[in-house]
C-alpha positions as CSV (number, residue, x, y, z in Angstrom):
1,M,-10.5,-10.8,6.6
2,A,-11.6,-12.3,9.8
3,A,-12.0,-9.4,12.2
4,F,-11.2,-10.3,15.8
5,R,-13.5,-13.2,16.6
6,S,-12.9,-12.8,20.3
7,R,-11.8,-9.6,21.9
8,L,-11.3,-8.5,25.5
9,R,-13.6,-5.5,25.9
10,F,-13.9,-3.0,28.8
11,R,-15.1,0.6,29.1
12,F,-12.3,2.9,28.1
13,G,-13.0,5.4,30.9
14,A,-10.8,7.7,32.9
15,A,-9.3,4.9,34.9
16,A,-8.3,3.0,31.9
17,L,-6.7,6.0,30.3
18,C,-4.7,6.6,33.5
19,L,-3.4,3.1,33.3
20,L,-2.6,3.5,29.6
21,A,-0.6,6.7,30.3
22,M,1.5,4.7,32.9
23,A,2.0,1.9,30.4
24,V,3.7,4.0,27.7
25,T,6.6,5.3,29.8
26,P,9.8,4.7,27.8
27,A,11.5,1.6,29.0
28,A,15.2,1.6,29.8
29,G,17.4,-0.6,27.5
30,K,14.9,-0.6,24.6
31,S,16.5,-1.0,21.2
32,A,16.2,2.2,19.2
33,M,14.3,2.7,15.9
34,K,16.7,3.4,13.0
35,L,15.6,4.9,9.7
36,S,18.4,4.9,7.1
37,N,18.5,7.7,4.5
38,A,15.9,9.7,6.3
39,Q,15.6,13.0,8.0
40,T,13.4,13.1,11.1
41,E,11.9,15.9,13.1
42,P,9.8,15.4,16.3
43,L,6.6,17.3,16.2
44,S,3.7,18.0,18.6
45,Y,0.1,17.0,17.7
46,A,-0.8,20.7,17.7
47,A,1.6,21.1,14.7
48,L,-0.5,18.6,12.6
49,D,-2.9,20.5,10.4
50,R,-6.5,19.6,11.4
51,W,-5.4,16.6,13.4
52,A,-8.4,17.0,15.6
53,D,-10.8,17.1,12.7
54,D,-10.0,13.6,11.4
55,D,-12.1,10.5,12.0
56,H,-9.7,8.7,14.4
57,A,-12.2,6.0,15.0
58,A,-11.9,4.9,11.3
59,A,-8.1,4.9,11.6
60,F,-8.3,3.0,14.8
61,G,-10.5,0.3,13.1
62,S,-7.9,-0.1,10.4
63,F,-5.1,-0.2,13.1
64,L,-7.0,-3.1,14.9
65,N,-6.9,-5.1,11.6
66,S,-3.1,-4.7,11.6
67,C,-3.0,-5.7,15.3
68,K,-4.5,-9.0,14.5
69,A,-1.4,-9.9,12.5
70,I,1.1,-8.2,14.8
71,L,-0.1,-10.0,17.9
72,N,0.5,-13.4,16.0
73,G,4.2,-12.5,15.5
74,S,6.8,-14.5,17.2
75,K,9.2,-13.3,19.9
76,A,12.1,-13.5,17.4
77,M,10.2,-11.2,15.0
78,R,9.7,-8.6,17.8
79,A,13.4,-8.8,18.8
80,A,14.5,-8.4,15.1
81,R,12.6,-5.1,14.6
82,P,12.3,-2.6,17.5
83,V,9.3,-1.0,15.9
84,Y,7.5,-4.3,15.6
85,G,8.2,-5.1,19.2
86,A,6.8,-1.7,20.3
87,L,3.7,-2.0,18.1
88,F,3.1,-5.4,19.7
89,E,2.8,-3.7,23.1
90,V,0.5,-1.0,21.7
91,C,-1.6,-3.6,20.0
92,G,-2.2,-5.4,23.2
93,R,-3.7,-2.2,24.7
94,A,-5.7,-1.5,21.5
95,V,-7.3,-5.0,21.6
96,A,-8.1,-4.6,25.3
97,A,-9.7,-1.1,24.6
98,G,-11.9,-2.6,21.9
99,P,-14.0,-0.3,19.5
100,L,-13.5,3.4,20.4
101,D,-15.4,6.5,19.3
102,R,-13.6,9.4,17.6
103,A,-12.5,11.2,20.7
104,Q,-11.4,8.0,22.5
105,A,-9.4,6.8,19.4
106,R,-7.7,10.2,19.1
107,R,-6.7,10.0,22.8
108,F,-5.4,6.5,22.3
109,F,-3.1,7.5,19.4
110,E,-1.9,10.6,21.3
111,E,-1.2,8.5,24.5
112,N,0.6,5.7,22.7
113,F,2.5,7.4,19.8
114,K,4.7,10.4,19.3
115,P,4.6,12.2,15.9
116,V,7.9,12.3,14.0
117,R,8.0,13.9,10.6
118,I,10.1,12.0,8.0
119,A,11.5,12.8,4.6
120,P,14.3,11.6,2.3
121,V,17.6,13.2,3.0
122,G,17.7,16.7,1.4
123,E,13.9,16.8,0.8
124,S,11.1,18.4,2.8
125,E,8.3,16.1,1.6
126,G,7.5,12.6,0.5
127,F,5.7,11.4,-2.6
128,L,2.2,9.9,-2.9
129,T,0.4,7.8,-5.5
130,G,-2.8,5.8,-5.2
131,Y,-4.2,2.4,-6.1
132,Y,-7.4,0.5,-6.2
133,E,-9.0,-2.8,-7.1
134,T,-10.1,-3.2,-10.7
135,V,-13.4,-4.7,-11.8
136,V,-13.4,-6.6,-15.1
137,D,-15.6,-9.0,-17.1
138,G,-14.5,-12.6,-17.5
139,A,-15.3,-16.2,-17.8
140,R,-14.1,-19.5,-16.4
141,Y,-13.7,-21.0,-19.9
142,P,-12.2,-19.4,-23.1
143,S,-14.2,-18.3,-26.0
144,S,-13.9,-15.9,-28.9
145,E,-15.1,-13.2,-26.6
146,Y,-13.1,-14.1,-23.5
147,N,-9.6,-15.0,-24.8
148,V,-7.1,-13.3,-22.5
149,P,-5.9,-15.7,-19.8
150,V,-5.3,-14.7,-16.2
151,Y,-2.6,-17.0,-14.8
152,G,-2.0,-18.5,-11.4
153,K,1.6,-19.1,-10.1
154,P,3.6,-21.7,-12.1
155,S,5.1,-24.6,-10.3
156,N,8.5,-24.0,-11.8
157,L,8.7,-20.4,-10.5
158,V,11.5,-20.3,-7.9
159,M,11.0,-17.9,-5.1
160,P,13.6,-16.6,-2.6
161,I,13.9,-18.5,0.6
162,A,13.6,-16.9,4.0
163,R,16.8,-17.8,6.0
164,Q,18.0,-16.9,9.4
165,L,21.2,-14.9,8.8
166,A,21.9,-14.0,12.4
167,K,20.4,-14.6,15.8
168,T,17.5,-12.4,15.2
169,A,17.7,-11.3,11.5
170,V,15.7,-13.1,8.8
171,K,16.3,-12.2,5.2
172,A,15.0,-13.5,1.8
173,V,17.9,-15.2,0.1
174,G,18.1,-16.2,-3.6
175,K,16.4,-14.8,-6.6
176,I,13.1,-15.3,-8.5
177,G,13.6,-17.3,-11.6
178,R,12.8,-20.6,-13.4
179,R,14.3,-23.9,-12.4
180,F,16.5,-25.2,-15.3
181,G,17.8,-28.7,-14.7
182,R,18.3,-29.9,-11.2
183,R,20.1,-26.9,-9.7
184,K,20.3,-24.0,-12.1
185,V,17.9,-21.1,-11.9
186,V,17.5,-18.9,-15.0
187,P,15.4,-15.7,-15.4
188,Y,11.7,-16.4,-15.7
189,Y,9.7,-15.8,-19.0
190,D,9.0,-12.2,-19.6
191,R,5.7,-10.5,-20.5
192,T,6.2,-11.0,-24.2
193,E,6.9,-14.7,-23.9
194,I,4.0,-15.2,-21.6
195,E,1.5,-13.2,-23.7
196,D,2.7,-15.2,-26.7
197,G,1.6,-18.4,-25.0
198,V,4.7,-20.1,-23.4
199,L,2.4,-21.0,-20.4
200,A,-0.7,-21.9,-22.3
201,G,-2.1,-25.4,-21.8
202,R,-0.4,-26.0,-18.4
203,G,-3.6,-25.7,-16.4
204,L,-2.5,-22.3,-14.9
205,E,-5.4,-20.3,-16.3
206,I,-7.7,-19.1,-13.5
207,C,-10.1,-17.4,-15.9
208,W,-10.2,-15.5,-19.2
209,V,-11.1,-11.8,-19.7
210,K,-12.1,-9.8,-22.8
211,N,-9.5,-7.1,-22.9
212,P,-5.7,-7.4,-22.6
213,V,-5.7,-3.8,-21.3
214,D,-7.9,-5.0,-18.4
215,A,-5.5,-7.8,-17.6
216,F,-2.5,-5.4,-17.7
217,F,-4.1,-3.0,-15.3
218,A,-5.2,-5.7,-12.9
219,Q,-1.6,-6.7,-12.7
220,I,-0.5,-3.2,-11.9
221,Q,-3.1,-2.9,-9.1
222,G,-2.3,-6.3,-7.7
223,S,-5.9,-7.4,-7.2
224,T,-9.1,-7.6,-9.2
225,R,-12.8,-8.5,-9.1
226,V,-13.9,-10.6,-12.1
227,K,-17.5,-10.5,-13.0
228,L,-18.0,-13.9,-14.5
229,D,-20.5,-14.5,-17.3
230,T,-22.4,-16.8,-14.9
231,G,-23.2,-13.8,-12.7
232,Q,-20.7,-14.9,-10.0
233,M,-18.0,-12.6,-8.7
234,L,-14.4,-14.0,-8.7
235,R,-11.9,-12.3,-6.3
236,L,-8.2,-12.5,-7.3
237,N,-5.2,-11.2,-5.3
238,Y,-1.5,-11.0,-6.2
239,D,0.4,-14.2,-5.6
240,A,3.8,-13.8,-7.3
241,H,5.6,-12.2,-10.1
242,N,8.2,-13.3,-12.7
243,G,11.1,-11.5,-11.0
244,L,11.8,-9.1,-13.8
245,P,12.1,-5.4,-13.1
246,Y,8.9,-3.3,-13.4
247,T,8.9,-0.5,-15.9
248,A,6.5,2.4,-15.9
249,V,5.1,2.6,-19.4
250,G,3.8,6.1,-19.0
251,K,7.3,7.5,-19.4
252,F,7.4,6.3,-23.0
253,L,4.3,8.3,-23.9
254,I,5.9,11.3,-22.2
255,D,9.2,10.8,-24.1
256,R,7.3,10.6,-27.4
257,G,5.3,13.8,-26.6
258,I,2.0,12.0,-26.7
259,V,1.1,13.0,-23.2
260,S,2.7,15.6,-21.0
261,K,4.3,14.8,-17.7
262,E,1.7,17.1,-16.0
263,E,-1.3,15.3,-17.7
264,M,0.0,11.7,-17.3
265,S,-2.4,9.4,-15.6
266,M,-3.6,5.8,-15.7
267,D,-6.6,7.0,-17.7
268,K,-4.3,8.5,-20.4
269,I,-2.3,5.2,-20.7
270,R,-5.5,3.2,-21.0
271,Q,-6.9,5.5,-23.6
272,F,-3.8,5.3,-25.7
273,M,-3.7,1.5,-25.5
274,E,-7.3,1.1,-26.4
275,A,-7.2,3.6,-29.3
276,N,-4.0,2.0,-30.7
277,P,-4.2,-1.8,-30.1
278,E,-0.9,-2.7,-31.8
279,E,1.1,0.2,-30.4
280,G,-0.6,-0.5,-27.0
281,K,0.6,-4.1,-27.1
282,E,4.1,-3.0,-27.8
283,L,3.9,-0.4,-25.0
284,R,2.7,-3.1,-22.5
285,R,5.6,-5.3,-23.4
286,K,8.1,-2.7,-22.5
287,N,7.2,-3.7,-18.9
288,R,8.7,-7.2,-18.8
289,S,7.3,-7.8,-15.3
290,F,4.3,-10.1,-15.1
291,V,2.0,-10.9,-12.1
292,F,0.4,-14.2,-11.2
293,F,-2.8,-14.3,-9.2
294,R,-4.6,-16.6,-6.8
295,E,-8.3,-17.0,-5.9
296,V,-9.3,-15.7,-2.5
297,A,-12.5,-16.5,-0.6
298,L,-13.8,-12.9,-0.3
299,G,-17.4,-11.8,-0.4
300,E,-18.6,-9.2,-2.9
301,H,-18.4,-6.4,-0.3
302,D,-15.1,-7.5,1.3
303,E,-12.0,-5.4,0.7
304,C,-8.9,-7.0,-0.8
305,I,-6.1,-8.3,1.3
306,G,-2.8,-6.4,1.6
307,A,0.7,-7.8,2.0
308,Q,0.3,-7.8,5.8
309,G,-2.4,-10.4,5.4
310,V,-5.2,-8.2,6.6
311,P,-8.1,-6.5,4.7
312,L,-7.3,-3.1,3.4
313,T,-9.5,-0.1,4.3
314,A,-10.4,2.3,1.6
315,G,-8.9,5.7,2.4
316,R,-7.1,4.3,5.5
317,S,-4.5,1.8,4.1
318,L,-1.0,2.6,2.8
319,A,1.5,0.6,0.8
320,M,5.0,1.5,2.1
321,D,8.6,0.3,1.6
322,K,8.6,-2.9,3.7
323,S,12.3,-2.9,3.9
324,I,12.1,0.3,6.0
325,H,8.7,0.4,7.6
326,V,6.8,-2.2,9.7
327,Y,3.3,-3.1,8.8
328,G,0.8,-1.6,11.3
329,T,2.7,1.7,11.6
330,P,0.3,4.7,11.5
331,F,1.2,7.7,9.3
332,W,-0.3,11.1,9.2
333,I,-0.5,12.5,5.7
334,E,-1.0,16.1,4.6
335,A,-1.3,16.9,0.9
336,Q,-3.3,18.6,-1.8
337,L,-4.7,15.8,-4.0
338,P,-6.8,15.7,-7.3
339,I,-9.8,14.1,-5.7
340,D,-12.7,16.5,-6.5
341,S,-11.2,17.4,-9.9
342,E,-8.1,16.8,-12.0
343,K,-6.4,19.6,-10.2
344,P,-4.6,18.9,-6.9
345,E,-6.8,21.2,-4.9
346,T,-8.6,18.9,-2.5
347,P,-7.1,19.0,1.0
348,F,-6.1,15.5,2.3
349,R,-5.4,15.4,6.1
350,R,-5.7,11.8,7.3
351,L,-4.3,9.1,9.6
352,L,-3.6,6.0,7.6
353,I,-2.0,2.6,8.5
354,A,0.9,0.9,6.6
355,Q,-0.6,-2.5,5.5
356,D,0.7,-3.2,2.1
357,T,3.8,-2.8,-0.2
358,G,4.8,-2.5,-3.8
359,S,7.8,-3.0,-6.0
360,A,7.9,0.7,-6.9
361,I,7.3,1.9,-3.4
362,L,10.8,2.7,-2.3
363,G,12.1,5.1,0.3
364,P,11.2,6.3,3.8
365,A,8.6,8.8,2.6
366,R,7.0,7.1,-0.4
367,A,3.4,5.8,-0.2
368,D,0.6,4.3,-2.2
369,I,-2.9,5.2,-0.8
370,Y,-5.6,2.5,-1.2
371,F,-8.9,3.9,-2.2
372,G,-11.3,1.0,-2.8
373,S,-12.6,-0.6,-6.0
374,G,-14.5,0.4,-9.1
375,E,-14.1,2.4,-12.3
376,E,-14.9,5.8,-10.7
377,I,-12.4,5.2,-8.0
378,G,-9.9,4.2,-10.5
379,H,-10.2,7.5,-12.4
380,V,-9.2,9.4,-9.2
381,A,-6.5,6.9,-8.2
382,G,-4.8,7.1,-11.6
383,R,-4.1,10.8,-11.4
384,I,-2.6,11.0,-7.9
385,K,1.1,11.9,-8.1
386,Q,1.7,14.5,-5.5
387,H,4.2,15.4,-2.9
388,G,3.1,15.7,0.7
389,K,4.0,15.8,4.4
390,F,4.7,12.5,6.1
391,V,4.4,12.1,9.8
392,M,5.2,8.7,11.3
393,L,3.5,7.9,14.6
394,V,6.3,6.2,16.6
395,P,5.4,4.2,19.8
396,R,6.2,6.3,22.8
397,T,8.3,3.5,24.4
398,L,10.7,3.5,21.5
399,P,13.7,5.7,21.3
400,I,15.0,7.0,17.9
401,G,18.5,5.8,17.1
402,D,21.6,7.5,15.7
403,D,20.6,6.7,12.1
404,A,17.5,8.8,12.6
405,K,18.9,11.9,14.3
406,D,16.6,14.9,14.6
407,V,17.7,16.9,11.6
408,P,15.5,19.9,10.9
409,L,13.8,19.3,7.6
410,P,14.1,21.8,4.7
411,K,11.2,24.3,4.3
412,P,8.2,22.7,2.7
413,R,7.2,23.5,-0.9
414,P,5.0,26.6,-1.4
415,A,2.1,24.4,-2.1
416,M,2.2,23.0,1.4
417,A,1.8,26.5,2.9
418,A,-1.2,27.1,0.6
419,Q,-3.0,23.9,1.7
420,N,-3.2,25.2,5.3
421,E,-5.5,27.9,4.1
422,A,-8.1,25.5,2.6
423,P,-11.6,25.9,4.0
424,P,-12.7,23.3,6.7
425,A,-15.7,22.3,4.5
426,A,-13.3,21.2,1.7
427,A,-11.3,19.2,4.2
428,K,-14.4,17.5,5.5
429,L,-15.5,16.6,2.0
430,A,-12.0,15.1,1.2
431,A,-12.2,13.0,4.3
432,E,-15.6,11.6,3.2
433,K,-14.6,11.0,-0.4
434,P,-11.8,8.5,-0.8
435,A,-9.6,8.3,-3.9
436,E,-7.4,5.5,-5.3
437,R,-4.4,4.1,-6.9
438,A,-2.3,6.4,-9.0
439,A,0.2,5.1,-11.5
440,A,0.2,8.4,-13.2
441,A,3.6,8.6,-14.6
442,V,4.6,5.8,-12.3
443,P,2.1,2.9,-12.3
444,V,3.0,0.5,-9.5
445,P,2.7,-3.2,-9.6
446,K,2.6,-4.9,-6.3
447,P,4.2,-8.0,-5.0
448,R,1.3,-7.3,-2.9
449,P,-0.9,-7.6,-3.1
450,G,1.4,-5.6,-3.4
451,T,2.2,-5.0,-6.8
């Protein structure tokens, strides 16, 4: 969470902008960016709906958080991923520029990045959900009231090892599991076994909470604030998971006709579990994945940490597919979201930064928007499950490779045309009113955080 302790600052005037423009001339011999299974379409900033109305200074602040991590990257990391290497150069200029106002920040993004619309092959739009940080009641010691344990990572949990596979490529090798004997690795205990007490008494309990539903949703979100009975606030972040596949439990309620696909949300899932304790328990156990937490030294007003290792920014941070995208990449999102009401009628036009990931966040145009913490935020986050327009801001020095040829995207859905007619006042309200993590029909756990 440490913001930059020391930062080279100078006035970002006309002379500095002139130098900046010279610095972003595409370099000969640069490795090209490649996006597999994606369609791309170069755009102009004039083509982005209400681009000039966004608070680019807020986006720039979030981008600076990512730059802190990017500038610590090794030369090998920059060589392995062309986008990372190009972002490294942009981050150097961003840190030198220091804090910028809205107009200066907008100019910085326009001078350093080119907008490229992306979508899955055969599609015109990507898909959005939202996430948030839960707040639950808990205690350091068990009692009849606090009897649901929250576990830290077990010592016998085997994690993949990062190995150098080629001169510049690094990949996680192996599988998550449980050490059995000296060399054998078997699948780790599933949710049912863990909830039935297979890990009890091993000193892994960080704290206890009142409600098993609270514990379940904290795992889905990947982080939580625990209000201890002593009055203290305990901050927990994702540390690991048991390696078993994540299953979105909402689909079982849809299949049984309990909740329609259109009405499905995190709130609906919670309501069912709390109204039907035994059936709710069975429903939770259909998701065999289980998340382990760690304590983090965050203050009450600090935001949680994303998978990039930097604090997330409410309404400005995205969880993306880390196998495709590089942390720190800016994305312009255009969508109609259910922020002001349960209907997707609030215009959302905003620049966000990829800073997190999630096990269900897969594909070139699939994102989870971080919206902050608290119960009210959670209500909004839980109902987000909309399609939208994804525009990736690509460093200007970076060519786009053959795997990301400029293929005109299919025409957008009719809803996208309608959102261009939304009144400016509504757009301004949406920009000032962040939403959160939607698991809707697809709750997302994060090896995140990440779920």
